[in-house]
C-alpha positions as YAML, in Angstrom:
chain: A
units: angstrom
residues:
- id: 1
  name: MET
  ca: [-5.79, -10.37, -0.18]
- id: 2
  name: ARG
  ca: [-3.63, -10.75, -3.26]
- id: 3
  name: ARG
  ca: [-4.13, -9.02, -6.53]
- id: 4
  name: GLN
  ca: [-2.06, -9.57, -9.61]
- id: 5
  name: PRO
  ca: [-3.18, -8.09, -12.94]
- id: 6
  name: ASP
  ca: [-3.37, -10.04, -16.18]
- id: 7
  name: ASN
  ca: [-0.09, -11.16, -17.75]
- id: 8
  name: HIS
  ca: [-0.31, -8.51, -20.46]
- id: 9
  name: GLN
  ca: [-0.08, -5.75, -17.85]
- id: 10
  name: ARG
  ca: [3.24, -4.88, -16.20]
- id: 11
  name: LYS
  ca: [1.66, -3.53, -13.01]
- id: 12
  name: GLN
  ca: [1.95, -6.14, -10.27]
- id: 13
  name: TRP
  ca: [1.37, -5.70, -6.59]
- id: 14
  name: ARG
  ca: [0.49, -7.77, -3.58]
- id: 15
  name: MET
  ca: [-1.34, -6.75, -0.41]
- id: 16
  name: ASN
  ca: [-1.37, -8.17, 3.11]
- id: 17
  name: PHE
  ca: [-3.59, -6.73, 5.82]
- id: 18
  name: GLU
  ca: [-2.72, -6.60, 9.52]
- id: 19
  name: SER
  ca: [-4.77, -4.38, 11.85]
- id: 20
  name: ASN
  ca: [-4.52, -0.81, 10.53]
- id: 21
  name: SER
  ca: [-1.67, -1.40, 8.12]
- id: 22
  name: LEU
  ca: [-1.13, -2.57, 4.58]
- id: 23
  name: THR
  ca: [2.04, -4.12, 3.19]
- id: 24
  name: LEU
  ca: [2.66, -3.75, -0.52]
- id: 25
  name: LYS
  ca: [5.17, -5.38, -2.84]
- id: 26
  name: ILE
  ca: [5.22, -3.12, -5.91]
- id: 27
  name: TRP
  ca: [7.06, -4.52, -8.89]
- id: 28
  name: ASP
  ca: [6.44, -1.77, -11.45]
- id: 29
  name: ARG
  ca: [8.25, 1.45, -10.46]
- id: 30
  name: SER
  ca: [6.03, 3.56, -12.70]
- id: 31
  name: THR
  ca: [3.03, 2.74, -10.48]
- id: 32
  name: ILE
  ca: [4.59, 3.38, -7.06]
- id: 33
  name: GLU
  ca: [3.18, 6.88, -6.50]
- id: 34
  name: HIS
  ca: [-0.35, 6.03, -7.63]
- id: 35
  name: THR
  ca: [-0.39, 2.73, -5.73]
- id: 36
  name: LEU
  ca: [0.82, 4.33, -2.49]
- id: 37
  name: GLU
  ca: [-1.73, 7.16, -2.76]
- id: 38
  name: THR
  ca: [-4.48, 4.58, -3.18]
- id: 39
  name: ALA
  ca: [-3.17, 2.56, -0.24]
- id: 40
  name: ILE
  ca: [-3.01, 5.67, 1.98]
- id: 41
  name: SER
  ca: [-6.65, 6.46, 1.17]
- id: 42
  name: HIS
  ca: [-7.69, 2.86, 1.83]
- id: 43
  name: VAL
  ca: [-5.89, 2.59, 5.19]
- id: 44
  name: SER
  ca: [-7.17, 5.99, 6.26]
- id: 45
  name: THR
  ca: [-10.76, 5.02, 5.46]
- id: 46
  name: LYS
  ca: [-10.56, 1.55, 7.06]
- id: 47
  name: ALA
  ca: [-8.98, 2.94, 10.24]
- id: 48
  name: ASN
  ca: [-11.33, 5.95, 10.31]
- id: 49
  name: ALA
  ca: [-8.27, 8.19, 10.67]
- id: 50
  name: PRO
  ca: [-7.20, 11.37, 8.88]
- id: 51
  name: ARG
  ca: [-4.73, 10.93, 6.00]
- id: 52
  name: ASP
  ca: [-2.08, 12.96, 7.81]
- id: 53
  name: LEU
  ca: [-1.85, 10.19, 10.46]
- id: 54
  name: VAL
  ca: [-0.96, 7.62, 7.80]
- id: 55
  name: LYS
  ca: [2.73, 6.96, 7.19]
- id: 56
  name: VAL
  ca: [4.59, 5.01, 4.52]
- id: 57
  name: THR
  ca: [7.70, 3.03, 5.46]
- id: 58
  name: ARG
  ca: [9.98, 1.47, 2.87]
- id: 59
  name: SER
  ca: [11.38, -1.80, 4.15]
- id: 60
  name: GLY
  ca: [12.94, -3.25, 1.02]
- id: 61
  name: PRO
  ca: [13.64, -2.56, -2.64]
- id: 62
  name: ASN
  ca: [10.00, -3.06, -3.65]
- id: 63
  name: LEU
  ca: [8.34, -3.40, -0.23]
- id: 64
  name: PHE
  ca: [6.29, -0.66, 1.46]
- id: 65
  name: THR
  ca: [4.16, -0.61, 4.62]
- id: 66
  name: VAL
  ca: [1.33, 1.90, 4.93]
- id: 67
  name: SER
  ca: [0.09, 2.28, 8.51]
- id: 68
  name: VAL
  ca: [-1.73, 4.60, 10.88]
- id: 69
  name: THR
  ca: [0.52, 6.20, 13.46]
- id: 70
  name: GLY
  ca: [-0.66, 5.99, 17.05]
- id: 71
  name: ALA
  ca: [-3.49, 3.58, 16.21]
...
């Protein structure tokens, strides 16, 4: 699933789903915290796992993976 806001907005992000993880490319640094919190909630809900089992890994300058540990 890809989502890119209208051109007049500076917030851009892309999502890819694999099992119980979500990979995000976040272009706008001002939205990183909010976007990751939303992704953590989404992965936690989809995996039916508590939020404290969800981890965020940074794998590049703008690339983050949100996944459930031990799932």
